[in-house]
N, C-alpha and C positions, 0 to 999 in steps of 0.2 A: 547763304543758307542764316534764317535768322538765329535769333537766343531762343523763342518758343519753340521753332524746329528743335535745335539742339536739343534744347532740356528733354524733350519728347523723346528723341530718339536713346538719350542715355537711360530716360522712365525704361524706355521699353528693353533696353539692352539687363538693364539690375532687375527685372522682372524676370524673363529668361534666364540671366545668371544664375540669379538668387534660386530660381524654381530647380535649374539645371545641379546648384549645388545639395539643394534638397534630397531630391532627387537620387543622386547619383554618390555622396558623400555625407546623407544627413544632417540635422539641424545645427550640429557640430562647425561648417560651412560659413554660419553666421558669424562665430568669434574668429574664423581665420581670416579669408578669403575678403569675402564682402566690405568686412567693416574696417583693414588693412586697408582696402581699396579707397573707401570715403575718408580716411585718414590721411592717405597720398594724393585727394583730388581728381581719382578717375573717376570715381564714382558720387552723386553728388550726394550730400549728408542734407536731404530736405525733409520737410515733413511728409511729403508725401510718400518719400523714400523708404523711410521709417513706417509711417503705417503698412506699407503692403508686405513688409517684413514681421510687424507682428502681426498681421494676419497670417502668414506662412506658420510664425510660430504658433498660435489660436491651430491651425488646423492639423497644428504637428504633435500638438502638448507639450511642445517644447519650450518646460518653464526654466530652465538654465539658463536655454540661448535667450530669451526674453529677459531676464533679468539682467543680460550681458546689453543686449539693446539698449534696455531701462537707464542702465551706466553711461553710454555710448551717447544717449540723447540727452545725460541730464550734462553731461561732459562740456555738450556739444550747443548747450543755453537752449534746446527746443523743448524742454520740461514746462514750461508753461504755457505751449500750445495745446489748445482745450481737445483737441481730435486725438489725439496723442494719448492726451490722459484719458479721451476713453479708450481708448485701446489695450493702453497699459491695464486698466480697471477689468475690460471683459478677457483680458489672456492669465491675469491673477485668477480671476474665479473658474474662468475655464479650468486651470489647471490645480483647480479644488482647494486652492492658497487663499481663502475669504480673508484674513486678516492684512495682506498685504496689499487687496482689493482694497479693501476698508483704508487705510493708511494712504492710501492714495489717492482715491476718493474725500478723505479728509484734508490731505496737501495742497488739492486743486484750488488756486488762486480763484479760477473762473469755474461756472459748472452753469450746463445745459441741461437740457432735459433728457437729452440719450445717458448725461454720465447721472442721472439719477435712476433710470432703468435696466443700466447695467451695470447699477450695484444691488439694485434692487431683486432685479434676476439672477444675476451671483448667488445673495442668499437665498435663494427660494432653490435654485439648483443645487445648493450645497446642505439644502435639507435645512435651512436656518430661518423658517416659514413668522416666528415671532418676530425677530430681525427685521426682513423686508418688507410687514405691514409697519413696523414703525417709520421706517423710513418713507411710507409711500406715507404717511399722516405729514409726516416732517417735509417733502418736496409737497405736498398740498399746501400746506402752511407757510411754505414757503415763494410759492403763488407760481409754481410750475406746474403746467397742465399735462398730466399725463395722455402716452399715443394708445395706440391700435397695439403696440410691443408692450408696454408696462402694464397694463390690463391684464392680459394673460398670465405675466409674471406673477404678480398680484392674487390672482386668483389660485392659481399654482398653490402660493404659500400655505390662501384658507384654504386650499383641500387637502393641503399635508396634515394642516393643524385640526381638520374638521369642524374647523369655524366655521358655520353656517349662516350666524350672525353678522360676523362681519362681511362675509363671502356677500349679502345678501344689497352690504352699506356698499359694496365695490360695484354690485352688479348698479344699482339706481343712481351709481355715481357716472356710471360708461351707458349708461341710459340719457342722461345729462347732457356727455359733452360727443353724444349723437355717434357713439364708438359701437353702441348695440346690434348695429347690422353687420356689423365688420364678422368676414367669416372666423378670423383668429380669437379673436375675442369672443364669439358666440361658441365656438369647441370648448375653446377655456372653461366657460359659463357653464355649458351640459357637462365636462369633468367636473368641477367642483362639486357640482349638486351631486352629482351621480357619488363622488367619495363619500359625501356627506350624509347618503343613504336617503336623499330628498329627489326618489327617481321620476316621481311626478313632475318636480320643480324643471329637473333638467329636460324631462319628456314635452313640456311645454315652449323651453326656450328653443328644440332640436325642431318642434315642428313649426316654432314661429320666424324661421331662419330664410331666409331671401335667397342666398345662397349655402349650397354644403356641398363638402368632399366627402372623399372617403376617412378622412379625419374626422368629420362629423358624426359618420355612422360609426366608425370604430367607436368612440367614446360614449356613445347612447349603447350600446353593444355591453361595452366592458362595465358599464352601468346598470343593467341589468346583471350580469352575470355575475358581478360583486354581490349585488344586492338580491341572492335566490330568487330572481324573475327569467329564470330562464326558459319558460314557455314564450314569458313576451321578448326576451331577443331574437328566440327563432320566429316568431312570426314579422317579426320588423328586417329581418334579415329574406323573410319571401316579399316584403315591399320594396327592398332594397333591388332586391332580382327583377322585378317587377315596371322599376324606374330605371331600370336598363343602367345602373350605376355597375363601375366595372367594382370587385371586392380584390383588397391584396390583402398578402398572406396574415395578414392582422388579424382583419375580420372574419376570415378562413377561422384562424385561431378559438376569436371568443366565442364564437357557435359552435365549435368542437366542443369548448368548455362547456356549454351550454349543454350539446347533445351529452357529455359525462356523467353532466348532473343528475340531467332526466335520464339515462341508461339507453338515452333514443337512439338503438343502435343504427336503423332504417335511414334516419335524418342524418346521420355522422355517413357511413356509405356512401348519402345523394352526397354531402360535402366533402368526402374523399375525391369522388368520380369530377367534382368541379374543381378541385385541386390540379387533377390530371389535364385537366381540358383545356387549365388557366397555366401550364405548367410548372405550377409553385411547388407540384407534389415532391422535389428534392430542397425547395428550404428547408433549411434546419427549426424556424421558426413555427414553421405547418406538420415539420415531421412528428417534431414533441409534441405539439398539440393530440395529433392525430395516434400517436403511442400511448397518451395519457386518455383519452377516447374509450379507444378500444379495451385496455386495460378495465377500465371502471363499466366497459359493456360488459365484463367478463369471455372478453376475447382473448385472453392474456399469450395464446403462443401465435398468434396475428400480431399480435402489439410485439411480441419479441422477432418474427417475422420481419415485421418494419425496420426495426431498431438496426438488424442482422445487414438489410440492408443500404442502410446509409452510408454513402461513402463518405460524410462526416459527422461527427458527432461533439457535442459540447457536452458541458457538465449536465446542462436538464435532462438531454437525452440520457446519460447513464443515471441516476437521479430517480428520472419516470421508472424505467424500467426498474431497475432493482427496487423502487416503493412498491409495483406494481406486482411482482415477485414472489416478496412477502406479503404483501397485502389476500395474495391468494395462498398464501400457504407455501409456496416453495421457497421455502428458505434454503435449500441447497445450491438454486440454481442463484439464488441473492448471491450465497457467498461466492460461487467459480465468479460469475459476473465482476462483483467487488475486485477480486484478483485480478484481471484482465485488464481494471482499468490503470495501474502502473506501466506494466510494457507499452501502454496503448498512448500513453504520453499525456495521460489525463489525471491532475493531484485529487485526488476525493478532498470535499470539503465535509462540514457541520451537515448538512441534510441526509447527504450520502451514510457520513460516517450512523450518524442516528437510526437510519432504515436499518444497519447491515445489524446494530446490536439488537434491532427487533427480529431478526431473523436467527441470530444467536442463540437469543434466548428463547424464542417458539420450538428452537430447534434441540433445546438444551446441548449447544453447541460449548462445551466451556472453552476445549483447546484453541479452537477457532476465537473466541469469546476473549480469551487472551492474547491473540495473535492481536488482534482488532486494538486491544489496551495498549499493547505495547504500539503501535502503530499512533494511533492519539496522543500517547506521551511524546515521541516521535516528529510527529504535526505541531505539538504543543496548542494543542486541545482540549488538554486535560482538566482544564481551570475554567471550561468554557459548561454553566450550569447544567445545557440542556442535556449536553452528550457526559455529564459527572451523573444527569442523574438515567440516562440511559445504562452508565456501566453499573449504579447501583440494583438495574430492575433486571438485569441482565444475570449478572451473577446470584441475584437472589430467587430466579427461577431455573438457574444452572444446579439449586442449592449448597452452595458456597457463601451461606448469611453471613459469614464471618468475614468473608472479603469482603461484601456488599455493604456490612454494618463497618469497616475499617475506611471505608471508600468513603461511607455518609460523612463519616465525623471528619475528614481532613478536609471535606468541602468548606471554602470561601465564604461560599453565598450558596444559600440551597432556597429556592423558590418553592412554593404548594407540590409541584407536582413531582420535585424531591421527595418531599416528607412523602407524602403518598405511594411515590417508589418504594422507600425504605417499611412504613405501617404493612405493606400489601404482601413483600417480602415476607416479612415476623409471619404477618397471617397467615400464608402459604406454607410457612415453613413449621407452623404447629408451635411459637413462641407469639403465642397470645397476650402475652401478660406485657410481655416488649413494646410490641403492637400500642396498647392501653396507653403505657407510661410515656410513646413516641406525642397521639397523639393531645393526653395534658400538658407536653411543652409549647406543639401548637398553639395550644388555647393561652397557655401564660407568656408566650411572643406577640400576645394579639394578633395572630393572624386567622385569615377566616377559614375555614375548613370548607370544600366542595364537593360535588356529590360524590366525586372519585373518593375521597378523606372518608367518610361516614361509609358507603360502600365496604371499602377495606376494612373498616374499624368495626363491622357488622360481620367481618366473615369471622376477624380474629374474637367475638361473641362466641360466634356458633362455636366455633373451636371449646372455647372454655365453659358454654353450656350453662353461662351463669343468666339466668334471667334479668340478676339488680342491675347488671351492667350494659345489659340489651333495651334497658328500659332507659338509661341513663343518656344510653345512644342516642335513642329516639327524641329524648328529651332534650336535644342539642341540638339536633332536625330543625325540631318546630321553632329552637328558639333561634336558627338560625334563618328561618326562613325557607326552608328549599322544598322546594315542592316537591309535592309525594305526585311524581311521575310514575311511567311505568317502570325505570330503570331504580328508583328507589325504594317503592313499592316492591317490587319483586327481592329485592336485597332485606326489606325490613320483614318479611313473609318465611323467606328463608332461616335468615337470624333467630325471630320469634318460635319458628315450627323444631328446631334443631335446638333452643333451647326446653324445649317442651311445651310449651305454651300455645297449646294452638288456637287458643281462645283470643290471644292477642295478634295470632298470626290470621286468624277469621279474621275479624275487625278489619285489618287493614284489608286485609283480600278484598270484604264487601264494598270499601270506600273509596277503591279504587276506581278512576275514571275507566282507565282503560287497561285490559288484562292480556296475555299472552302464552304461548306455549309454557313459557319459565315459568312465568304465577302459578300454574295449575299445578306445573309439577312437582314446586316446593308447595305448595299446600297439600295435595297428593300422599309426599314424601313424608308431610310432616303429621299429620293423621296416621299412616301406615305405621310410623316410629313411635308413637306415641301410644298405639295399642287401640285408636279407631278407627279400625277396617272399613268396618260397613259404612262410614263419611268419606273413606276417603275413594271405595267402588262409587258411590253414589255420587260423590263430586265429581270424579271420571265417566261414567255415562253421561252426566249434564251435559259437559263440555263436548262429549261427543255428538250427542244429540243435538249442540243447537252449532254445529259444524266444523269446529275448532281441528284443525288436521294436530293430532297428537304426534310427535317425535317419539325418541324410539327413548330417550328419557324419563319421557310420561309414562311412554308405557311398563316399561322399568317397574315403577312405583307403585303403580297400578297393578302390574304381577304379583308386586312385592304384597300389596296387599292382599291379594285372593292366600300367598301362601302362609300368612299371616292367618288366614280368619280357614284353611283349607278348605277352599272355595273351589273345588277342583273344578265345577260346571262352569262358573262364570270365568275362571283361570283357562279355560277352553277359547271361551268366546273371545278373550283379548287375544289369545296365542290368533285365532280367527283373522284376528282385522290385522294382525301385528304379520301374519303372512299375506294379506291382501293389499296393502302397503309396501310391501317388499325389506320390510325390518328383520324376515328370521335369520337372516344370515350376518344378523347386526351382533358383536358381542355382547353388547349391553344388556339387550332384548333377550339374547340368547343365554343369556349369566342368568336372568331373572326367570327364563322360561325353565331354568333346572331347577331354581331352586325352585321354583313353585311346585311344580311335580314330585319333587321328592320330598318335598312336604306336605304335598297333598297324598301321598301313601303313590302316588303312579312312577314309580323309580323308573320300570318300561319305559316311558312315554321321556322322563328325562335323559335319560343314557341315550334315545335316539336323538333327541334337541342338540344335544353335545356332540356326536357324530357329523348332523347338518354346520354346523358353526366351522368357516373354513379357516379361519384364522381365531384360535384357543390361546384367550392371557392365563394368567395365573390365576385369575377368579374363577373360569370355565374350570380348570382342573381340579380346585380346592372344591369347588361346587359340586361336580360327580364324584367326587372321594368321600364327601361328605356323607352326602347321599347314600350310596353303594352302602357307608358307614353305616347309618342309622337303619338302613332294612335289612343288617343280618348279611350284607353281601362282601364279610370282612377279608374273604382271599379277592375277590374281585375289585376292594376299594386298593388294596396293595401293588397288584398289577398294576391296575391304571398309576398309579404312584411312580413305580417304576419307568412305566411309559412318559410319562409327564418328565422324567430325568432323563430318559435318553433323547428327546427331541428338545432336550434342550432350555426347557425352561426352570427358572432358579423358580422353587418353593418360598412361600413364607412359614411367618411363625405360625398364622390358620393353617396352610394345609400342614403341617405338624401336629397340631393340634386333632385334626379331621383324622390322620394317619394311627395315631394313640390311639382315635375312638374305633375306628376300625378294630386295634386289635382286639380293644377290651370288648365290644361286642361280640367277636369271635371267639375270645376267651385266648387268644395266641399271646400269652402275659412274656414269653421269652422274645420274641420276634420285638415285642410294645420295648422290652430293657434296651434291645438292639439298638433300635428309632432314636430312641433317647437319648444317646450315650451316643450318636452318630452328629446329633443335632449342630454342636457346636465345630464337629470333626469336618465332614461331610459339607455342610452348610451356611457355618458360619452365622447361626442362629442362639441366640444365649436362650437357657428353656426360664420359660417365664411361669408366673404361678400357676395359668391351665394348664399347662405343660405337667407339673408336678402334683395339681389337682386326679389330672387320666391316670399317670403313673399310680396316686394311690390310691386310686379307683379300681386301677386293672387288680394290682394285689389283692387289695380287700376282696373283689368278688372271686378270688381264685384259692379265697381260704389264708391267704397271706397277709393274716391281720395284724400280727408281729410288726412283720419287715415293712407294711404300712406304716406303722405307728412311727418306726426308725426312720423311713424317711420323712416324714413330716417335720420330727425332730431334724432332720440336718438340712433341712431347705433352709439356703441362702437368702431367705427373708422372712417374715411374720406370714406363717397360714392363714388365708381367710375362712369366712365362712363355709364356703363349699368345699374346701381340703377338708374341714371340721366333718362336713355333715355327711362326706363321700366315706369316711371313716367310722365313722357311727352307724351309717345304712352297712358296711362292710359285717360293722358287729354286732349287728341285730341281727343281720342274714346267717352269721356264723355260731351266733351265740357266745359269744364274746364279751360279756356285760362288763368287766373292770374296763378293759379298752373303748368299750360305749360310753361309760360314766364317767371319763377323764373326758373323752371331745365332747359331749355335751355341758360339761363344765364351761369347757373353751364358748364352745355356743351361748353358752347361757352371757359370759361377758360380751360376746359380741355382737348379739342378736336377741335381748332380754325379752323382745316381745315376739320372738318369732313361734309361731306355733308347732313347724314342721318339727324342731328340733324335741321339743315336748311330746310331741305324736311318735317320734320315731324312737326317743327314748323310752315313755309306756310301751309302745310294741313291742319292746327290746325284752321289758321285765315280764310284760305278758305273756312272750314268747318260753319265756324262762320258769314261768308260774312264780313269780314274785307277784301277787296280787297285792300284797301291803304295800310293794317301792309302785306298782300301777297306780293305786291311789292316793300316794303321795303325791307323783308328778299329777295327775287328774287335779288335785286339790293344790296344788300351786297357779295350774290353769286358770280355776274358776277365781279363786283371789286376785291374780294379776288380770283377770277380764281379758284374756286371750282366748280367743276361739279355733277352733280346727276349722281349716280350709275345707267346706262341703265339696265331695266327691263328684266331678259329673261328667257326662260324657252328652256329646252333640254328634248326629248327624245332616249331610246336607240332600237333600231331595227335591229337584225340580227350583233348585237355584234359592230356597228357603232351609235356614238352620233351624234343626231341633233341638232343645236340649231337652237331658233326662239327667233327675238326681236321684237317689236309692228312694225305692217305694212311691215313683212318681206317679200321682194319679191326676195330673193334671193335662193330658193328650186329650184332644177327643175322642180318637178312636181308643181311650183306653183300655174297653170290655176285649176290645178283639188285640189287644196288643199284650194285654197279660193271660188270653186262652191262647194264644199261639206262644209264647213263652213257656206255661204250664204244660202245651202239650209239647215242645221242646223237652223241657226236662223230663219228661215220665219217655219220650223215645230215647233219648241217649241213656237214664239210665239203664235200661234196658239191655245195652250193648257194652255196660261197663264203667259207666259214670260213678263216681260217689262224689259225695261233698266231702269237700275240704275243711273241715270247721274248725282245724287246729292256726285258720288265717281270720278267725273270729274270735276277734282279744277282748271277747267279756267272759265273766265268768256267772255263765248262765247255762241251763239244760242242753243237751245235747239238739234236741229238736229243734230249739228255740235259736240253735246257733245253724240249723240247714236253714229255716226259714228267713233267716235275714238275709244270707249268700243268695236266695234264688232271686231276691228282684234288687240286683247292688244295676247300677245305672246303667254300664254297657250291656249287659244282657236287654234291659228294658229299650234301649237303644234299636240290638241287633234286632228284638223281635219287630220293630217299628220297619225296622229297614227293610225284611222280608215279605212284612205286607206291603207296603209302598213301592217296592223297585219292580223292574223285570226279571223273569227269572232266568237266573245262568250270570245277571251280570253281576260284577261284585260289588259286596257291601263295604263302604270308608267309613270308621267311627272314630274319634279322636276322645282324649280324657284328659282332664287337666292332672289325674294321679297317675302314682305308679298303680297298672293292673298287678289285680289281687291272684295270687294261685288258683284261685277255682274258679273263676271267670276264664280265665288260662286254661283249666283245662276242660271247662265245660264250651266252652269254644271250638276245641278244637274238634272234639268230639260232633257239634253242631256241623260245623264245616262240611265234615263229611257224609253226613245224613243228608243235609238241605242240597247238596254236589255244586257252593258256591264258592267263591274266594270269598273271605273277610279278612278283613285292611284293618288293622288296630292301632293308634298312636297313643301311647301313652307318654309320658316325663321323659323318658329315658331312650326310645327308641321304636321303630314299626314293628309289628308282629303281621307276619304275611299266613294268615291260617288256610289251609287245603287238604284236602281228603284226610281229616285228622293229624296232623300235620302242624307244625310251626316254625317259620324259616327259624327262631332263633336257638331252638333244638334243645327247647325249656334251659336256658341259659340268659339268667336277665337282672 
């Protein structure tokens, strides 16, 4: 046997023995059996043997055993061998110990181009692209020529750094070296250009490749999808199919990502069929892409079905399914999946936690959120800036603002997302001042706010309703160069609207290049809340005519505008549209309709709308209770309140105001006292200023003026003008001039320029015949430039509102109106009507008083309604002040003579006149 033959046999035995030891006993066999065999001479200690063993260490990522080999190589004197040096560099680089790799490289007495390629590749693979590029330059300077393996590593480094200029230089160098046509270099060039967002250059390289493999196609697919050119990716995939190139799981995954981006469900399903035909439908990589595609195309249930049938799932599978559940509002399903991860042997990572925190925030699942927080602490994620920001957001949305604030204060590092989450938390929780202070801190730290910062801050400004603050934020937006896109424009329109600056809101609205239904809803709501109902309706109809599909919130804002204007006919038209598009059962639109019908005098329609809402919230119940209360259906309102409690809906402070109002309008003073006393005991609601104002009004109206004053003096806070006004009105009604005078003095302090106080006081003195005091009050008004608000009434006929004042002769049908009214007055006098001249509070003759009463605005509006509407239809009139006693008496008689229902709304309530009676029972 020759020496060479013996050496080869020993080498083969070594290969077999080494492989067997690795397979059966793990890499530790190197440190034992093999190295011992080398020491004893049974196994040759030569360069080839060491090289093969180092390759095995690389394959098994066996760093510790590799170090033992390194020590043995040094001991046996083979360290100077350039081949072994290259293998050691490769070993340390692949085992992610780049410092040892560099140490080995620097200590090598001789290097070849493989040595340079190995260390450059090591740096590129370990994410240190800058070092890889420096070594590439040094390699060139040392006179070593790169090969087809060097260029891909250098191009990978350029891609990781997004260093397009250096990448182009490397490309030029590859051309000069003759390696451009190499398939590996070509693939690396496509990848580099794509990752640097130079997709056209990537495609040019791709098209110029004389030879392409599936990696080439995958690189181009990834380039298109990463640069949001999904349609081009799909077209290229079709070309791949035409050229009969067999795609792999990575090809399918990239194209599925493109389908997900475009929500191209049909194409995605074709790709799914392709996966099944090629037998890749069980590949975990492809399955994850399928789950993502179906979820983003809205097929969440099928995505979950795919997840459930996967025999093996990785972290991406769980994260994709959980994220999809959160995206589609299935927050509890996401939490259920999260709970199953542990038993399945999968440990959640930062991406899982981020999705689960969003689910807890969205579902306001505080207890589950706290459990996730506990896991975060145990897993050591507490100081991760993204997860900390998610915790702040979760606690904020679960209304635990103190916990959110404490977490935020403890964060060692805060990024802008964290600041935005805390500002949003403060804004949503009604802590607008704290939100503004945080914004000031952002500026002091030199951070640049983004759209999300300003959007949250504008929400805080809207909560404060301070125009100056809103304008300052707008100024910062301009200074920061934030584009006025639809997102930012909507936030500004909403903020200005809520600050009652509809002019500024409309200016933003008109300058927006693009508007959506949210923009229109904010602008309509702004007009409505600022008392510009006509403009709100005009904008609503314009948007509708332009083909914009209004949602339930837009319809609600428009319907609220109709309520403010008492525009019943237009309200009914919006109701028809709501019904047509299927929003009638929606709670937001339904609540607006209840409110509109109630405020337009059609309480029957309001109750019917309430009955048709399948799921009623506290706003629904409060709206119908308030409606019944203002229409004099006090007992019905109280019955509804008891029903509300029986079905488990918890009342709020506004509900209790409506309940007390129902008692007030029905004269149920004892019941009102019981409900007032039960607020804290039964409902946990502390009576506020408005509740006390209701009680003062209730006691005062029933003649218990002394008790009403005592309640005012015993209130736990300072009475406002509304409270004193109720006491003054009661004093005037029941002739208690002394208490009325005291109430007026307080009102003069609170509202020195308010005409209502002066008028009430003068009327009280006039009712008591104290004309000198009346003259004194009127003199005060004249000297102070205070003018009484003129009484006016209006009526809607054929979508047009007609307004009347006392003795109004501005209407085109003036002669017919007056003739009709005079005829009516003559008829009712024959059946018992007597002018109630005590309501003319002027020191004039009796006949003059009667003439003044004849032409009050509500009588003129009624006469116009009779000549302008169909016989038998209800007549609805609105008045801006309290209806006078004489008009109330006259309209009762008229309702019987004309056999029509007459509905009159004044500042206090609705009056339904029919057959000579009024729904208020003459108590108002």
